[in-house]
C-alpha positions in Angstrom: 0.1 0.0 0.1 2.9 2.7 0.8 4.1 1.7 -2.7 1.2 3.3 -4.5 0.8 6.1 -2.3 4.3 7.0 -2.9 3.7 7.0 -6.7 1.0 8.9 -6.3 2.6 11.6 -4.4 5.8 11.3 -7.0 3.3 12.2 -9.5 1.4 14.8 -7.8 5.4 16.7 -7.2 6.2 15.9 -10.7 3.5 17.6 -12.4 3.7 20.7 -10.0 7.2 21.2 -10.4 8.0 24.3 -12.7 9.6 23.7 -15.9 13.3 24.2 -16.0 14.5 26.1 -19.1 16.2 24.5 -21.5 18.8 27.1 -22.7 18.9 30.3 -23.9 17.2 29.2 -27.4 14.4 27.7 -26.0 11.1 28.4 -27.3 11.9 31.2 -29.9 10.4 30.6 -33.4 12.7 31.0 -36.4 11.3 33.1 -39.1 11.7 29.8 -41.6 9.3 28.5 -39.3 6.8 31.4 -39.8 7.7 31.1 -43.7 6.7 27.3 -43.6 3.4 27.7 -41.5 2.5 30.9 -44.3 3.2 28.8 -47.4 1.2 25.7 -45.9 -1.8 28.0 -45.5 -1.6 29.5 -48.8 -1.5 26.3 -50.1 -4.3 25.5 -48.5 -6.3 28.1 -49.6 -5.5 27.3 -53.0 -6.2 24.1 -53.0 -9.9 24.7 -51.6 -10.5 27.2 -53.9 -9.5 24.9 -56.8 -11.9 22.1 -55.4 -14.6 24.7 -55.4 -14.3 25.3 -59.1 -14.2 21.9 -60.3 -17.3 21.0 -57.6 -19.1 23.8 -59.3 -18.6 22.3 -62.9 -20.2 19.1 -61.9 -23.7 18.5 -63.2 -26.5 18.3 -60.7 -27.2 14.5 -61.2 -25.2 11.6 -62.5 -28.3 10.3 -63.9 -28.8 9.8 -67.6 -31.8 11.7 -69.5 -32.5 9.1 -71.8 -31.3 5.7 -70.5 -30.2 3.1 -72.8 -29.9 -0.6 -72.9 -29.1 -1.8 -69.2 -26.4 -0.2 -67.1 -23.6 0.2 -69.7 -21.4 3.2 -70.2 -22.2 5.1 -73.6 -20.0 4.3 -76.0 -18.7 1.0 -74.7 -17.1 -1.1 -77.2 -18.5 -4.7 -77.5 -16.4 -5.5 -80.9 -14.3 -8.5 -78.7 -16.6 -9.7 -76.3 -18.9 -13.0 -77.1 -21.6 -13.3 -75.4 -23.3 -16.8 -74.4 -26.8 -17.2 -75.4 -27.9 -19.0 -71.9 -26.4 -16.9 -69.6 -26.0 -13.5 -71.2 -22.4 -13.2 -69.6 -19.4 -13.0 -71.8 -17.5 -15.9 -72.5 -14.2 -16.7 -70.4 -12.4 -19.7 -72.1 -10.1 -19.9 -69.3 -12.9 -20.4 -66.9 -15.1 -23.7 -66.6 -18.8 -22.7 -66.4 -20.1 -26.3 -65.9 -22.5 -26.7 -62.4 
C-alpha cells in the first residue's frame, strides 16, 4: 500500500514542479518556421479554391436523361466480347462454367 501512495505523491510533485528552461534559445521561433506555416496556409487556400471551382462544374445529377440498354456506359466497345446465349455473360475460355 505504501508504494501506491509513494507513486501518487511522486506524480503530484512531478506535475506541480515548474518546468526548467532548456537553454537561451528554447521556445524561440525562427522566421523559417513562420515562412513554412504561411506557405502551408497559402497552399491550403489555393487547393480549396481550386476544388470549389471543380465542384461547381459538376452536373446536378449523374443520371442519364435517356436511359440506354442496361447500365452500360455510353460508347462501350463490344467488338471483342462474345456473349453466351444461355447466360448473357461474356465467354471466358479460361473458366469452366459447368455447374
